SEFILO-818135 format. One record per residue (C-alpha): x, y, z. Coordinates in steps of 0.2 Angstrom, whole numbers, plus 2048, in hexadecimal, padded with zeros to 3 digits. Example, Ala and Ser with C-alpha at 12.3 -4.5 7.8 and 13.67 -1.06 7.14 Angstrom:
   c1   c2   c3
  83E  7EA  827
  844  7FB  824
END
This chain:
   c1   c2   c3
  BA3  7D5  44A
  BA2  7E8  447
  B91  7E8  450
  B98  7DF  45F
  BA7  7EB  45F
  B9C  7FA  45E
  B93  7F4  46E
  BA4  7F1  476
  BAA  803  474
  B99  808  47B
  B9D  800  48B
  B9A  809  49B
  BA5  818  49C
  BAB  813  4AD
  BB3  803  4A5
  BBF  80F  49B
  BC2  81A  4AA
  BC7  80B  4B5
  BD2  804  4A7
  BDA  815  4A5
  BDE  817  4B8
  BE6  806  4B9
  BF0  808  4A9
  BF6  819  4B0
  BFB  813  4C1
  C04  804  4BB
  C0C  80D  4AC
  C14  81A  4B8
  C19  80C  4C4
  C22  803  4B6
  C29  812  4AD
  C30  81B  4BC
  C36  80C  4C6
  C47  80C  4CD
  C49  7F9  4CB
  C54  7F2  4BE
  C4E  7E0  4BE
  C41  7D9  4B2
  C3C  7CC  4C0
  C36  7DA  4CB
  C2D  7E4  4BD
  C25  7D7  4B2
  C1A  7D0  4C0
  C13  7E2  4C3
  C0F  7E3  4B1
  C06  7D2  4B2
  BFC  7D9  4C1
  BF7  7E8  4B6
  BF1  7DD  4A8
  BE7  7D2  4B5
  BDF  7E2  4BC
  BDA  7E8  4AA
  BD3  7D6  4A7
  BC8  7D7  4B7
  BC1  7E8  4B1
  BBD  7DF  4A0
  BB5  7D0  4A8
  BAA  7DC  4B2
  BA6  7E5  4A2
  BA2  7D4  49A
  B96  7CF  4A8
  B8D  7DF  4A7
  B8C  7DE  494
  B86  7CC  494
  B78  7D1  4A0
  B73  7DE  493
  B77  7D1  485
  B81  7DD  47B
  B94  7DD  477
  B99  7D1  484
  BA4  7C6  479
  BB1  7D2  474
  BB2  7D8  486
  BB5  7C6  48C
  BC2  7C3  47E
  BCC  7D2  484
  BCB  7CD  496
  BD1  7BC  492
  BDF  7C3  487
  BE5  7CF  495
  BE3  7C1  4A2
  BED  7B5  498
  BFC  7C1  495
  BFB  7C7  4A7
  BFC  7B5  4AE
  C0A  7B0  4A2
  C14  7BF  4A7
  C13  7BB  4B9
  C17  7A8  4B6
  C27  7AB  4AC
  C2E  7B8  4B8
  C3D  7AD  4BA
  C40  7A9  4A8
  C4C  7B2  49C
  C49  7C4  498
  C45  7C0  485
  C35  7B7  48A
  C2F  7C6  494
  C34  7D2  486
  C2B  7C7  479
  C1B  7C6  482
  C1A  7D9  485
  C1E  7DC  473
  C10  7D0  46D
  C03  7D6  479
  C06  7E9  475
  C06  7E6  462
  BF6  7DB  462
  BED  7E7  46E
  BF2  7F6  463
  BEB  7ED  453
  BDB  7E9  45D
  BD9  7FB  461
  BDC  801  450
  BCF  7F5  449
  BC3  7FC  455
  BC7  80E  450
  BC5  80B  43E
  BB7  7FF  43D
  BAB  803  44B
  BA9  816  44D
  BA6  825  442
  BA8  831  450
  BB9  83A  44D
  BBE  83C  45F
  BBA  82A  463
  BC4  824  453
  BD3  82F  457
  BD4  829  469
  BD3  816  464
  BDE  817  454
  BEC  822  45D
  BEC  816  46C
  BEE  807  45F
  BFC  80F  456
  C05  812  466
  C03  800  46A
  C0A  7FA  45A
  C19  806  45B
  C1D  802  46D
  C1B  7EF  469
  C28  7F1  45B
  C33  7FB  466
  C32  7EE  474
  C36  7E0  468
  C45  7E9  462
  C4C  7EE  473
  C53  7DC  476
  C64  7E2  473
  C64  7EE  482
  C6C  7E8  492
  C5E  7EF  49E
  C4C  7EF  4A0
  C48  7FD  494
  C3B  7F2  48B
  C31  7F2  49B
  C32  805  49C
  C2C  806  48A
  C1D  7FC  48F
  C1A  807  49D
  C1A  816  491
  C0D  80D  487
  C02  80A  496
  C02  81D  49A
  BFC  820  488
  BEF  813  48A
  BEA  819  49B
  BE8  82C  495
  BDE  826  485
  BD3  81B  490
  BCF  829  49C
  BCB  836  48E
  BC0  829  485
  BB7  825  495
  BB3  837  498
  BAE  83A  485
  BA4  82A  486
  B9A  831  495
  B97  842  48D
  B90  839  47E
  B84  82F  488
  B7E  83E  491
  B7C  847  480
  B73  838  479
  B67  837  488
  B63  849  487
  B60  847  474
  B54  839  477
  B4B  843  485
  B49  852  479
  B43  846  46B
  B36  83E  476
  B30  850  47B
  B2E  855  469
  B25  845  465
  B19  848  473
  B16  85A  46E
  B13  855  45C
  B07  847  462
  AFE  853  46D
  AFD  860  45F
  AF5  853  453
  AE8  84E  460
  AE4  861  463
  AE2  864  450
  AD6  855  44E
  ACB  85C  45C
END
């Protein structure tokens, strides 16, 4: 499992950039909306989760082509899609259902991100980004769950704040992931050059 997750966090850097952009857009839309009706806001959150699921499905297809790390990406996509569709379908239900779903989603996603941070990378920057996002998810999930006594849609705004944190973290990770891939490629090229020089030197010495 750790090996599969390691492949997951090594997904193409554009995956995290797209996820970050989607989360930031919908996070701002949710956090700063003037609407006070859950029936207006929760479908927007459902669309946001579906958009994240589309990115994950695309990532899964790409990774299945390479036969690396596609399972976790598929499960994450199904997770986002399931919650997104459910939020859209229960728009007319009582607020407690919407609140509970958002709380469960945020806590579970936060735990998933912390596990990735602790179990799949030794890079301090990568670990910090994943663990910080995971902790934020768990905290905001608990806050959302305990905001049921409020008479407005503060629980939706709390989720919007989480999306902002998730979006910023994804963008930072995507940029860092790209720089790591560039450094790794340059290191491989340099290693190949050194190996070729060593091979040539040995052939010259034998002559």
